[in-house]
C-alpha positions in Angstrom: 10.7 -37.6 35.9 11.7 -35.8 32.7 13.1 -38.1 30.1 16.5 -36.7 28.9 16.0 -38.3 25.5 12.6 -36.6 25.1 14.0 -33.3 26.3 16.8 -33.6 23.7 14.3 -34.2 20.9 12.2 -31.2 22.0 15.3 -28.9 22.0 16.3 -30.3 18.6 12.9 -29.5 17.2 12.9 -26.0 18.6 16.3 -25.5 17.2 15.1 -26.7 13.7 12.1 -24.4 13.9 14.3 -21.4 14.9 16.7 -22.2 12.0 13.8 -22.4 9.5 12.4 -19.0 10.9 15.8 -17.3 10.5 16.2 -18.5 6.9 12.6 -17.4 6.2 13.4 -13.9 7.5 16.7 -13.7 5.6 15.4 -15.0 2.3 11.9 -13.5 2.1 12.4 -10.2 4.1 16.0 -9.1 4.5 17.3 -10.0 1.0 14.4 -8.4 -0.9 14.6 -5.2 1.3 18.4 -5.0 0.7 17.8 -5.4 -3.1 15.2 -2.7 -3.0 17.6 -0.5 -1.0 20.3 -0.9 -3.6 17.8 0.0 -6.4 16.5 3.0 -4.5 20.1 4.2 -3.8 21.1 3.8 -7.4 18.0 5.8 -8.5 18.9 8.5 -6.0 16.7 10.8 -4.0 16.4 14.5 -3.4 18.3 16.1 -0.5 15.1 17.3 1.2 11.4 17.7 0.5 12.0 21.3 -0.5 14.3 20.3 -3.3 12.0 17.5 -4.5 9.9 17.7 -7.7 6.2 17.8 -6.7 4.9 18.9 -10.2 2.3 17.1 -12.3 3.7 14.2 -14.3 1.3 15.0 -17.1 -0.2 11.6 -17.2 -3.9 12.8 -16.8 -5.8 14.5 -19.7 -7.1 18.0 -19.1 -10.2 17.5 -16.9 -12.3 19.9 -19.0 -11.7 17.9 -22.2 -12.5 14.6 -20.5 -16.2 14.5 -19.7 -16.4 11.0 -18.2 -16.5 10.4 -14.5 -13.4 8.8 -13.1 -12.1 7.4 -9.8 -8.6 6.1 -9.5 -5.9 5.0 -7.0 -2.3 6.2 -7.6 0.9 5.3 -5.9 4.5 6.5 -6.1 7.7 5.6 -4.3 7.9 7.4 -0.9 10.6 9.8 -0.1 14.3 9.2 1.0 14.7 6.2 3.3 11.0 5.3 3.3 11.2 4.8 -0.4 13.4 1.8 0.2 10.5 -0.3 1.5 7.3 1.8 0.8 5.1 3.7 -1.6 2.6 6.4 -1.0 -1.0 5.9 -2.2 -3.7 8.5 -2.9 -7.2 8.7 -4.5 -8.4 10.8 -7.3 -12.0 11.5 -8.3 -13.7 13.5 -11.1 -17.4 13.7 -11.5 -18.9 13.6 -15.0 -18.6 17.0 -16.8 -16.4 18.4 -14.0 -13.5 20.7 -15.1 -11.2 19.6 -12.3 -9.9 16.5 -10.5 -10.0 16.1 -6.7 -7.2 14.4 -4.9 -7.4 12.9 -1.5 -4.5 11.7 0.5 -2.9 11.8 4.0 0.3 13.4 5.0 2.4 13.2 8.2 2.2 16.8 9.3 -0.7 19.1 10.4 -4.1 17.8 9.7 -3.5 14.4 8.1 -6.4 14.3 5.5 -5.8 16.6 2.6 -7.9 17.7 -0.4 -5.9 18.7 -3.5 -2.7 18.9 -1.5 -0.9 18.3 -4.8 -1.9 18.0 -8.4 -3.9 14.8 -9.1 -1.0 13.1 -10.9 1.9 14.9 -9.1 5.2 13.3 -8.5 5.9 12.3 -4.9 9.3 13.3 -3.7 10.3 13.4 -7.4 9.1 9.9 -8.0 6.7 9.2 -11.0 3.1 8.3 -10.1 1.8 4.9 -11.1 -1.9 4.3 -11.9 -2.9 1.4 -9.6 -6.6 1.2 -10.4 -9.1 3.2 -12.4 -12.9 3.2 -13.1 -14.7 5.4 -15.6 -18.2 6.2 -16.7 -21.3 5.4 -14.7 -19.5 2.9 -12.4 -17.2 5.6 -11.3 -19.9 8.2 -10.9 -21.8 5.9 -8.5 -18.7 5.6 -6.3 -17.8 9.3 -5.9 -20.4 10.0 -3.2 -19.5 7.0 -1.1 -15.8 7.7 -1.5 -16.2 11.3 -0.2 -18.4 10.0 2.6 -15.6 7.5 3.6 -13.0 10.3 3.4 -15.1 12.4 5.8 -15.6 9.4 8.2 -11.9 8.4 8.3 -11.3 7.6 12.0 -7.7 8.9 12.2 -8.3 12.4 10.7 -7.3 14.4 13.8 -3.9 16.1 14.3 -1.3 13.8 15.8 -3.0 10.6 14.8 -0.5 9.9 11.9 2.2 7.2 12.5 4.7 6.2 9.9 4.6 2.6 11.2 2.6 0.5 11.6 -0.1 3.0 10.9 -2.4 4.8 10.6 -0.6 6.5 7.7 -1.3 7.5 4.1 -1.7 3.9 3.0 -4.0 3.1 6.0 -6.2 5.9 4.8 -6.5 4.6 1.2 -7.1 1.1 2.4 -9.8 2.3 4.7 -11.7 4.1 1.9 -11.3 1.0 -0.4 -12.7 -1.3 2.3 -15.6 1.1 3.1 -16.7 1.6 -0.5 -18.0 -1.6 -2.1 -17.4 -1.9 -5.8 -14.1 0.1 -5.9 -12.2 -3.2 -6.3 -8.7 -1.8 -6.1 -5.7 -4.0 -5.1 -3.1 -1.9 -3.5 0.6 -2.0 -4.1 2.0 -4.6 -1.6 4.8 -2.2 -0.6 2.2 0.1 0.8 3.3 -0.1 4.4 0.3 0.6 6.6 -2.3 -0.7 4.2 -3.0 -3.6 6.6 -3.4 -1.4 9.7 -7.1 -1.7 10.6 -6.9 -0.2 14.1 -5.5 -1.3 17.5 -6.0 -4.9 18.6 -7.0 -7.9 16.6 -9.1 -7.0 13.6 -10.9 -9.0 10.9 -12.4 -7.5 7.7 -12.3 -7.3 4.0 -9.1 -6.8 2.0 -8.8 -3.4 0.2 -10.0 -5.0 -3.0 -13.1 -6.3 -1.4 -12.6 -9.8 -2.9 -11.5 -11.6 0.2 -10.8 -11.3 3.9 -7.9 -10.5 6.2 -6.9 -10.5 9.9 -4.5 -8.0 11.4 -3.0 -7.7 14.9 -2.2 -3.9 15.4 -1.0 -3.8 11.7 2.1 -5.7 12.8 1.1 -9.3 12.1 -1.6 -10.7 9.9 -2.7 -12.6 6.8 -5.1 -12.2 3.8 -6.8 -14.5 1.4 -8.6 -12.9 -1.6 -9.2 -13.4 -5.3 -7.3 -10.1 -6.1 -4.6 -10.2 -3.5 -4.0 -13.9 -3.5 -2.5 -15.3 -0.3 -0.5 -12.8 1.8 1.4 -12.9 5.1 2.0 -9.6 6.9 5.0 -9.3 9.1 6.0 -6.0 10.7 3.9 -4.2 8.1 5.7 -6.0 5.2 3.8 -8.2 2.7 5.0 -11.7 1.6 2.5 -13.3 -0.8 1.6 -15.4 -3.8 -1.0 -14.6 -6.4 -1.8 -17.7 -8.5 -4.3 -15.7 -10.7 -1.5 -13.3 -11.8 1.3 -15.8 -11.6 3.2 -13.5 -9.3 4.8 -13.3 -5.9 5.1 -10.3 -3.5 8.2 -9.5 -1.6 9.1 -6.6 0.8 10.9 -3.7 -0.8 10.4 -5.1 -4.3 6.6 -5.4 -4.6 5.1 -7.6 -7.2 7.3 -9.9 -9.2 5.6 -11.9 -12.0 4.9 -12.4 -15.6 2.0 -9.8 -15.8 3.8 -7.1 -13.7 7.4 -7.3 -14.8 10.5 -8.1 -12.8 10.1 -5.9 -10.8 8.3 -2.6 -11.4 10.5 0.5 -12.0 11.7 2.0 -8.7 13.6 5.0 -10.2 
């Protein structure tokens, strides 16, 4: 026979857990997203993609005057409502003595994987690009071939495979290349929604930086532990984390908050 006192204790415990979960969601997900939404709204956004500024931000030197090999990851706040919670990542490569940069990213229309879809350091929906990671010289030269091979082997390159959420999207593409190419060592922006999509089902593999491991269930729920990323929890594609090496925390909509990154990075 069920003990009423025991049942009462169980119900009370479940209620406490539910209350803790609700506060967890409100404090670590809803509040940061609302703060990011206010910041994005204050910065404004173009009325449409046609009226947005897609020009070069002028952050890269002229390729013909820069003889070193280079590989880099860039990110910029996404367009319109997506910019409230997400950034768009892309990859740039330049072989030694080349007179031009090559940009690889994924878009949501037509054939997803694009080569030189925009200028290497172009604004995205009018938002300034941010250099996330860069390698130069011989180390960069050695990675260009593997990067291009990973781009060619991207498993979701066919038309109609792109999904804004939970992926595969533009951030899933960059994360795939980073995981596939040892030595790239790039840590992606935590607001890169889709970076933790590793395919349907329960997946286990390296983090994008290659300095640790992560588990992901359909890109919706997961966790990561790595030297570069620190400890992360992934909920509905959003990242909540703590990085003891950088003395920083990661929150949805805001990204990295810490002494070495600023409070927070500019979203305008």
